[in-house]
C-alpha positions as CSV (number, residue, x, y, z in Angstrom):
1,M,122.1,134.4,102.4
2,K,122.7,131.6,99.9
3,V,120.4,128.7,99.3
4,L,121.7,125.6,97.5
5,V,119.6,124.3,94.6
6,L,119.9,120.6,94.0
7,T,118.5,119.2,90.8
8,E,117.2,115.7,90.0
9,D,120.6,114.8,88.5
10,D,122.3,116.1,91.7
11,V,120.1,114.0,93.9
12,R,120.5,110.8,91.9
13,R,124.3,111.2,91.9
14,L,124.6,112.0,95.6
15,L,121.9,109.9,97.2
16,R,123.3,106.4,97.1
17,M,120.7,103.7,97.8
18,D,122.8,101.9,100.4
19,A,123.4,105.1,102.3
20,C,119.8,106.1,102.0
21,I,118.6,102.8,103.5
22,E,120.8,103.4,106.5
23,A,119.5,107.0,106.8
24,M,115.9,105.8,106.6
25,A,116.5,103.2,109.4
26,D,118.1,105.9,111.5
27,V,115.2,108.5,111.1
28,L,112.5,105.9,111.6
29,A,114.1,104.8,114.8
30,A,114.4,108.5,115.8
31,L,110.7,108.9,115.1
32,A,109.8,105.9,117.3
33,R,111.9,107.4,120.1
34,G,110.0,110.8,119.8
35,E,113.1,112.6,118.5
36,A,111.3,113.6,115.3
37,L,107.9,115.1,114.7
38,Q,105.5,115.4,111.8
39,P,101.8,116.1,111.4
40,L,99.7,114.3,108.9
41,R,100.2,115.6,105.4
42,S,97.8,118.2,104.1
43,I,96.3,117.3,100.7
44,L,94.6,119.6,98.2
45,R,92.6,117.5,95.7
46,P,90.5,119.8,93.6
47,P,87.5,118.1,91.9
48,G,88.3,117.3,88.3
49,A,92.0,118.1,88.6
50,P,94.4,115.6,87.0
51,G,96.4,115.5,90.3
52,L,96.8,116.7,93.8
53,M,99.1,118.8,95.9
54,A,100.4,117.7,99.3
55,S,102.3,119.6,102.0
56,M,104.5,117.5,104.3
57,P,106.4,119.4,107.1
58,S,108.6,117.8,109.7
59,W,111.3,118.4,112.3
60,R,114.2,116.4,113.7
61,G,116.1,117.3,116.9
62,G,119.5,116.4,118.3
63,E,122.8,116.7,116.3
64,A,120.8,116.3,113.1
65,A,118.4,119.2,114.0
66,A,116.6,120.5,111.0
67,F,113.2,121.5,109.7
68,G,111.9,120.5,106.3
69,V,108.8,120.6,104.1
70,K,108.1,118.6,101.0
71,L,105.7,120.3,98.6
72,V,104.7,117.7,96.1
73,G,102.2,117.1,93.3
74,V,101.0,113.6,92.5
75,F,99.9,113.3,88.9
76,P,99.3,109.6,87.9
77,G,98.8,110.5,84.3
78,N,102.4,111.6,84.0
79,V,103.5,108.0,83.7
80,A,101.9,107.7,80.3
81,Q,103.9,110.8,79.2
82,G,107.2,109.3,80.4
83,K,107.3,111.6,83.4
84,D,107.5,110.8,87.1
85,A,104.1,111.0,88.8
86,H,105.7,112.9,91.7
87,Q,106.8,116.5,91.1
88,G,107.9,119.1,93.6
89,A,110.6,120.2,96.0
90,V,111.9,119.4,99.5
91,V,112.9,122.6,101.3
92,L,115.5,122.1,104.0
93,F,115.8,124.7,106.9
94,S,118.4,125.1,109.6
95,G,117.3,123.7,112.9
96,Q,119.0,126.5,114.8
97,T,118.0,129.6,112.9
98,G,115.2,128.5,110.6
99,E,117.1,129.8,107.5
100,P,116.4,128.0,104.3
101,L,119.5,125.9,103.3
102,A,118.5,124.0,100.2
103,F,115.8,123.4,97.6
104,V,116.0,119.7,96.6
105,N,114.3,118.0,93.7
106,A,111.4,116.0,95.3
107,S,110.9,113.6,92.4
108,A,114.3,112.1,92.8
109,V,114.1,112.2,96.6
110,T,110.7,110.4,96.6
111,A,111.9,107.7,94.2
112,I,115.0,106.9,96.2
113,R,113.8,107.3,99.8
114,T,110.6,105.3,99.2
115,A,112.6,102.4,97.9
116,A,115.1,102.8,100.7
117,V,112.3,102.5,103.3
118,S,111.1,99.3,101.5
119,G,114.7,98.1,101.8
120,V,114.5,98.7,105.5
121,A,111.2,96.8,105.7
122,T,112.6,93.9,103.6
123,R,115.7,93.6,105.7
124,L,113.6,93.4,108.8
125,L,110.8,91.2,107.6
126,A,111.7,89.1,104.6
127,R,113.1,85.6,105.1
128,E,116.9,85.6,105.0
129,D,116.9,83.4,101.9
130,A,114.3,85.4,100.0
131,G,115.5,86.1,96.5
132,D,112.7,85.5,93.9
133,L,111.4,89.0,93.3
134,A,108.1,90.0,91.6
135,L,107.9,93.7,90.6
136,I,104.5,94.9,89.7
137,G,104.9,98.1,87.8
138,A,107.7,99.2,85.4
139,S,108.2,102.9,86.0
140,V,110.4,105.0,88.4
141,Q,109.5,103.3,91.6
142,A,110.1,99.8,90.1
143,A,113.6,100.8,89.1
144,T,114.6,102.2,92.5
145,H,112.9,99.3,94.3
146,L,114.9,96.8,92.2
147,E,118.1,98.5,93.4
148,A,116.9,98.6,97.0
149,M,115.9,94.9,97.0
150,A,119.3,94.0,95.6
151,C,121.0,95.9,98.4
152,V,119.3,93.9,101.2
153,R,118.8,90.4,99.7
154,R,120.7,88.2,97.2
155,L,118.3,88.1,94.3
156,R,118.1,85.0,92.2
157,R,115.4,86.0,89.8
158,V,113.3,89.0,89.0
159,R,110.0,89.0,87.1
160,V,108.4,92.3,86.2
161,A,104.8,92.8,85.2
162,S,103.0,95.9,83.8
163,R,99.7,96.6,82.2
164,D,101.8,97.7,79.3
165,P,103.7,94.6,78.2
166,E,106.2,96.6,76.1
167,R,107.1,98.7,79.1
168,A,107.8,95.6,81.1
169,R,110.0,94.2,78.3
170,A,111.9,97.4,78.1
171,F,112.4,97.6,81.8
172,A,113.7,94.0,81.9
173,A,116.1,94.7,79.1
174,R,117.5,97.9,80.8
175,S,117.8,96.0,84.2
176,R,119.8,93.1,82.7
177,E,122.4,95.6,81.7
178,Q,122.7,96.8,85.3
179,F,122.5,93.6,87.3
180,A,124.0,90.2,87.0
181,F,120.9,88.3,88.1
182,P,118.2,87.4,85.5
183,V,115.4,89.9,85.0
184,E,112.5,88.9,82.8
185,A,109.1,90.3,81.7
186,A,106.1,88.3,82.9
187,G,103.0,87.9,80.9
188,S,100.8,88.8,83.8
189,V,100.8,89.9,87.4
190,E,99.8,86.4,88.5
191,E,102.7,84.9,86.5
192,A,105.1,87.3,88.2
193,V,103.9,86.7,91.7
194,R,103.5,82.9,91.7
195,E,106.3,81.4,93.8
196,A,107.9,84.8,94.5
197,D,109.1,85.3,98.1
198,L,109.6,89.1,97.6
199,V,106.8,91.2,96.0
200,V,106.7,94.9,95.3
201,T,103.6,96.6,94.0
202,A,104.5,100.0,92.6
203,T,101.6,101.0,90.4
204,S,99.2,103.9,89.9
205,S,96.1,101.6,90.1
206,A,93.1,102.5,92.2
207,T,91.9,98.9,92.4
208,P,93.7,95.7,93.4
209,V,96.3,94.3,91.1
210,L,97.4,91.6,93.6
211,R,95.2,88.7,94.7
212,R,95.6,86.5,97.7
213,D,95.5,83.3,95.7
214,W,98.7,84.2,93.9
215,V,100.8,84.9,97.0
216,A,103.2,82.2,98.2
217,K,103.7,81.1,101.8
218,G,106.4,83.0,103.5
219,A,106.4,85.9,101.0
220,H,107.2,89.5,102.0
221,L,105.2,92.2,100.3
222,N,106.1,95.9,99.9
223,V,102.9,97.7,98.9
224,I,103.9,101.1,97.6
225,G,101.5,102.7,95.1
226,A,98.2,103.6,96.7
227,S,98.4,106.5,99.2
228,L,94.8,107.7,99.4
229,P,91.9,106.3,101.4
230,D,89.9,105.3,98.2
231,R,92.8,103.5,96.4
232,R,94.4,100.2,96.9
233,E,96.8,97.8,95.1
234,V,96.0,94.5,97.1
235,D,92.7,92.9,97.9
236,G,91.3,92.6,101.4
237,A,92.0,88.8,101.5
238,T,95.7,89.5,101.0
239,V,95.7,92.1,103.9
240,A,93.8,89.7,106.1
241,A,96.3,86.8,105.4
242,A,99.3,88.9,106.1
243,S,101.0,90.3,109.2
244,L,100.7,94.1,108.5
245,F,103.6,96.5,109.3
246,V,103.6,100.2,108.5
247,D,105.8,103.3,108.4
248,R,103.4,105.2,110.7
249,R,100.2,103.9,112.3
250,E,98.5,107.3,112.4
251,S,99.0,107.8,108.7
252,T,97.8,104.3,107.8
253,E,94.6,104.7,109.8
254,K,93.8,108.0,108.0
255,E,95.2,107.6,104.5
256,A,95.9,104.0,103.4
257,G,93.2,102.5,101.2
258,D,94.8,99.1,101.3
259,Y,94.1,99.0,105.0
260,L,90.9,101.1,105.2
261,L,89.0,99.4,102.5
262,A,89.8,96.0,103.9
263,L,88.6,97.2,107.3
264,Q,85.3,98.6,105.7
265,E,84.7,95.2,104.0
266,G,85.2,93.3,107.3
267,A,88.2,91.4,105.9
268,I,90.2,92.7,108.9
269,A,89.4,94.2,112.3
270,A,90.8,97.2,114.1
271,G,94.1,96.2,115.6
272,H,95.3,94.3,112.5
273,I,98.5,96.5,112.3
274,Q,101.3,94.6,114.0
275,A,103.8,97.5,114.4
276,E,105.6,100.4,112.8
277,L,109.1,99.8,111.3
278,G,110.5,102.0,114.1
279,D,109.2,99.5,116.7
280,L,111.1,96.7,114.9
281,L,114.3,98.8,114.7
282,L,114.1,99.4,118.5
283,G,113.4,95.8,119.3
284,R,109.8,96.5,120.5
285,H,108.4,93.9,118.1
286,R,110.0,90.7,116.8
287,G,108.7,91.1,113.3
288,R,108.4,87.8,111.3
289,A,107.4,84.9,113.5
290,S,107.7,81.9,111.1
291,R,109.0,80.9,107.7
292,D,105.5,80.5,106.3
293,E,104.1,83.8,107.6
294,I,103.2,86.4,105.0
295,T,104.4,89.8,105.9
296,L,103.2,93.0,104.3
297,F,104.7,96.4,104.6
298,K,102.3,99.2,103.7
299,S,104.3,102.3,102.7
300,L,102.7,105.7,102.7
301,G,105.9,107.8,102.7
302,L,106.6,110.1,105.6
303,A,107.8,113.7,105.8
304,V,110.7,112.7,108.2
305,E,111.9,110.4,105.5
306,D,112.1,113.3,103.0
307,L,113.8,115.4,105.6
308,A,116.5,112.8,106.3
309,A,117.0,112.2,102.6
310,A,117.3,115.9,101.8
311,A,119.7,116.5,104.7
312,L,121.9,113.6,103.5
313,V,121.9,115.1,100.0
314,Y,122.8,118.5,101.4
315,R,125.7,117.1,103.4
316,R,127.0,115.2,100.4
317,A,126.7,118.4,98.3
318,Q,128.7,120.4,100.8
319,E,131.4,117.8,100.7
320,T,131.6,117.6,97.0
321,G,130.8,121.1,95.9
322,A,127.6,119.9,94.0
323,G,124.6,122.0,93.5
324,Q,124.0,125.6,92.5
325,P,124.1,128.3,95.3
326,V,121.8,131.2,94.7
327,D,121.3,134.4,96.6
328,F,118.0,134.5,98.5
């Protein structure tokens, strides 16, 4: 038996953002139809450890039948060392025999598919004319989200804010070389967010970096960074003012601090979640109801998304001869 090893460079070369956005829309619709399954992720968070380890298994049936599991460590301190906070592998298995097919770099998969899901959410929920983007954070996820937002909306201006101003300036300079629209470093999160109709929060903060008073009417927010019950990036007032959409209701109600802490404070009540993205994709919910409505997509990241992304990379690798096959 041979297993294909696909490195970070392989994934970044093979997993195009536009194709990944379509793959994420496809698998989220499949999940909503009951054609894919996943349990809640299992998290090992040792006291005093600098990070955690998560196990995320999933299955998809039909013509795309496959099993997968992402084994990923989340180490927020990596960012200060110039490393991705997410480290691990997605293991892809045959849906027919259970044989392992590929070991895929999870850092690159996570960076691209997370942004691609935000691309799906933005395509479904943001105003058609939205194009003033605020990026909060200046690391890996900010870069892939900028690419995803440019895939689904015509961007007019981008402002990036970071707790490290030099990092924001360097990010803006790199981005101006890649894109035709203006990208500038903002002096603060408030400065970046004021008047923006697209907002992405992609930070490692445990406490809110975004305040309700800064958010413009009709804005769409992609809230990415916090994925544990005791961490959040936006305050309760922002969650209360927005129509809340999620990747998976069950995951949000168990794991999303942005939702759970607002609920505990009484800023929102049970039932505040409008719908899952899959419901929008299948026409079960209309999504945005007015131009002035604030919409918020709370992203947690799902195992089926990793499975779909890894399967797409594997198919592209087979077509192009990429990757390193090893005996197993």
